N, C-alpha and C positions, 0 to 999 in steps of 0.2 A: 170698669167705670170710665177709664180714659177714653176707650173707643166710643162709648156711648156719648161722652161729652163732645167728641169730634163730630159725630154724626149730627148731634143736636145743633152745633154751631153752624154747620154749613147747609143744614136741611131742616129748618124749622120755621114756622110762621112767626115766631118771636123775632128771629134773626131778620126775616123779611120786613117785619113791622118797624124794627129799629132802623134798618137800612132806608126804608121809605121816609121815615121821620127825619133822618139825617139829610137826605136829598132835598127835603122840603125846607129845612132850616138853613142849609148851606147856601141856597141861592141868594137870599137877601144879604147874608154875611159877605159872600163873594162880591155881590153888587156894590157894597159899600167900601170894601177893601181894594178890590181890583175889578172895576166894572167891565173891562174888556174880556175877563175870563169867566164871567157868570154864564154867558150864552153857551160856553162849552159844556157846562153841566147839563143843559137841555139836550145838546147833541149826544152826550154820553148816555143819558137816560134812553133816548131813542135807539141808539146803537145797542144798548143792553137788551132791548126787546128782540132785536135780530139775533144777537149772540145767544140769548136764552132759547130761542126757537132752534137755532143751529145745534145747540148742545143736546137737545132732545134726540137729534139724529146722530150726533157724534158721540157724546158722552154716555148716553143711555142705550143707544141702539148699535153703536159701533160702526157707523157709516160716515166716512169722511167725504165731504162735498167741497169741490173747488168751484162751484157754480151758484152759490147762494145769492150772488149779486143779481142773478136772474130775477129773483122775487123782489129785491129792492127796486129794481127797474120797473117791474110790473106795478108795484105800489105807487111809485112816484109818477109814472106816466099815466096811470089811471086817473090820478088827481089832475095832472096837467091836461089830459085830453078832455076830461069832463069840464074843466074850467074853460078851455079854449073853444070847444064845439057845442057844449050845452049851456054854458054860462052859469052853472050852479055855483053858489058861494058857500053853502053850508057844508062843513067838513064831515059831519057824521055820516051822511049817505055816501060820501066818497070813500071814507074808511071802510065801510061795509062792502062797497063795490070792489075796492082793492083787495080785501080779504077773500071775497068770492072768486075774483079773477085769479088770485094766487093759488087758491085751492083747486080751481078748474084746471090750471096748467099742471099742477102736481098730480092730479088724478089722471090727466091725459098722458104724461110722460112716465109717471111712476111705475105702472105695470111693466114697462119695458126696461127702464134703467135699474130697477130694484132687483132684477134677475141677475145682476152682476154685483160683485162685491169688491172690496179693496180698492186698488188703484184704478180698476176699470170703471167703477161707479164714479169715482172722483173725476176722471177725465171725461166721462160721458156728460156729467153735469157741467164741466167747464166748456165743452163743445156747445151744449144747448145755450149756455149763457152768452157765448161769443156770437152765436147766430142771432140772438135777440139784440145784442149790442150793435151788430151790423145793421139790423133792421132800423133801430133808432137813429143810427148815423146816416144811412143812405136814403131813407124815405123822408126827404126834407120837407116836402109839402104837407106831410101828415104830422111828423114829430119835431119839425124845426131843425133837424140835422144837428150839427155841432153847436148851434145856438140854443137848442133845447126849446122848452115851452116856459115862458115866464108866468109866474103865479103870484098874484097880488095877495092882499090880506083876505083871509077866509073868515067866515062867520062861525063862531063857536057856540053851540047850544042855542042857536037862534039869535045870538047877539051880534050886531054889526059893530066891528071894532075898527072901522076905517078912519074914524075921526080922532082917536086917542093917539098920544105920542108914542113913538116907536119903542122906547124903553118899557113903558107900561104894557104895551102889546106883548113884548117878549116875556115879561113877568107873568102875564095871564097865560100865555101859551106854555110856559114852563110848567105851571101847575096843572094845566089841562093835560099835558103830556104825562106828567107824573101820576095823575089820577088813572089814566088809561094803563100806564105801565104797572101801577099797583095791582090793578085788576088782572093784568097779564101775568104778573109774578105769582099771584095767589092761585090762579087757574092752573099754572104750570106746576105749582106745588101739589095740587090735588091730582094732577095727571101722573106725576112721577111717583106718588105715593099710593096710587091706585093699582088694581090688578093689571091694568094695561102697562103701567110703569114697571112693575116687577117682571112682567112677561118680556118687555123690551130688554131689560137687564139680562134675562136668561138668554135671549137671542144674541146679545152682545158677548156674553161669556162663552157660549157654545151653541151655535145655531143648529148643529146636527142633533145634539142632545135635546134642544128645545123642540125640534120636530118630532123626535122620538117620544116626547111627553105629550104629544097631541096638539102642540101650538101651531097655528097656521101662521108661519113666519112671514110669508109674503104679504098676507093681509095686514098683519100688525105693522110691518115695515111701511106699508103704504099709508096706514093711518098716521104713523109717526112722521112720515115724509110730508103728508098733507098739513098736519098741525104745524110742523116746522116752517112750511111755506107760508101759511097764514100769518104766523108771527113775523116772519121776515117781510112779507108784503105790507103788513100793518106798519112796520118800522119805516119802510119806504114811503108810504102814504103820509106819515107824520113828518118825515124829513123834508119832503118837497115844499110845504108852505114855509118851513123855517129857512131853507136856502133860497126860497122864492124862485126856484127853477127846477124843472125836470129835465135833466141832461143825460146824454149817453154815458158820461163819466160814472154815474151812479150804478150802471149795469156792467162796468168793465171788470175784468178778471181781478184787478188789484183790490177791488172792494170785497170780493170773495175771500181773498187772502187776509184782508183786514179783519173780517169777521172771525176767521180761523185763529188769527193771532190774539184777538181779544179773548176768545174762549180759553185758549191754552194759557194765556197770561194770568187770567183770574183763577183757573183751575177747573177742568172739566168734570172732576169727581165731586164737585160741590154744586148745589143748586144755585147758590148766590155767587159762585165763582165767575161765571160769564158777566154778571151784572157789574161786579167790582172790576173785572178785566176791561170791560168796555169803557168805563168811566176813566180808569187810570190810563188806558191807551189813548183816549181822546185828549187828555191833558198832556201826556208825554208828546204826542204828535204836535199839538199846538205850541208847546214850549220849544221843541226842537226846531220847528219852522221859524220861530221868532229869532233864533240865535244864529242860524247859518243856512246858506243855500244848499249845503250838503246834509240836510236834515235827515234824509234817508239813512245815511251812514250813522249819524248820531242816534237816531231812533233804534236802528237795528242793534247797535252796540248796547244800548240800555236794555233792550228786550233780552238779548243774549245773556247779559249779566244777571238779570232776574231769573232766567231759566237755569243758569248754572247754580245760583244760590238756592233756588227752589224749583226743581224739575217738574213738580206737580202743580205749580202755580202759586200765586200769591196767597190764596186761602189756605193752602197746606202750610205755608210759612207762618201764617197767623195761627193756625192750629198748633203748630209745634211750640211757638212762643207762649201761647195761652196755656197749653198743657203743662209746660215746664213751670210756669208761674203757679198753676193750680197745685202741682205736686209739691213745689217748694212751700207753698202756703200750708198744705196738709202736714208736711214734715215739721214746719215751725209750730203749728198748733199742737201736734203731739209732743214735741219737745218742751213746750211751755206748759 
């Protein structure tokens, strides 16, 4: 019963629905209490989409990538280049284009990089990411170089939001992002609880045995890699209008490490772990930056402390606390 309760907590539509509701209610509350921190919730939701996609590759397939900033950059620059050279303002076609571009890149490099595993795959992805980062940095006349590409306000669902005040625009954008994230969360739930998801877990646990059972491991890893790229590219495309800039920094290796940290912090063994980890990491980062110029040291210390207290992530810590409370409640009921 305890194990079933743990699985239900971290891998259920009910848990996802509660989390989505909390993210919706929290924004106006934060806006009234600490207006400057409300926008970080939107950032956290966007990063959670990237972390969720990364975790399909890492937590469910067993492949660690140090190059997922590649797809953040693809998503962001797709939006930036469309705005700069085509003049399109509607965000929805840009999101679709960003996801298609991310999928195309994944399908192009996947058959090569997925033949390697472990640290070789991780470094291969890091190298690809740095190549694209160099492209964004050096091809100034196309990408804007270090200045990046400035992105103004976009149209959402056909509505021009250029004349409303900035805080209202941020509020509308938050709920727009949350709606897309909710769809992404639910789709991922269906993926990991489908035959595909169970096959990926089999590959993660023992790839040789999975092949012996007749599973086409390379094909399924390519599917997982492509889905992961699409999610991360979508996050990059949503991030660009919020930052109002598509810059090389979004494709730098540090961003790849950030996505890894978010996933591990929340707990890769839970579906909602990367979502929680992305939001907590975003707030930890913003608070640390506000307190000291040595915020990397402070943030690193906080993350190490969490990892020592709960090596399997925050969701495992929540699991343990709730399970203890549930057992104590059962004991109390029987004794009374």
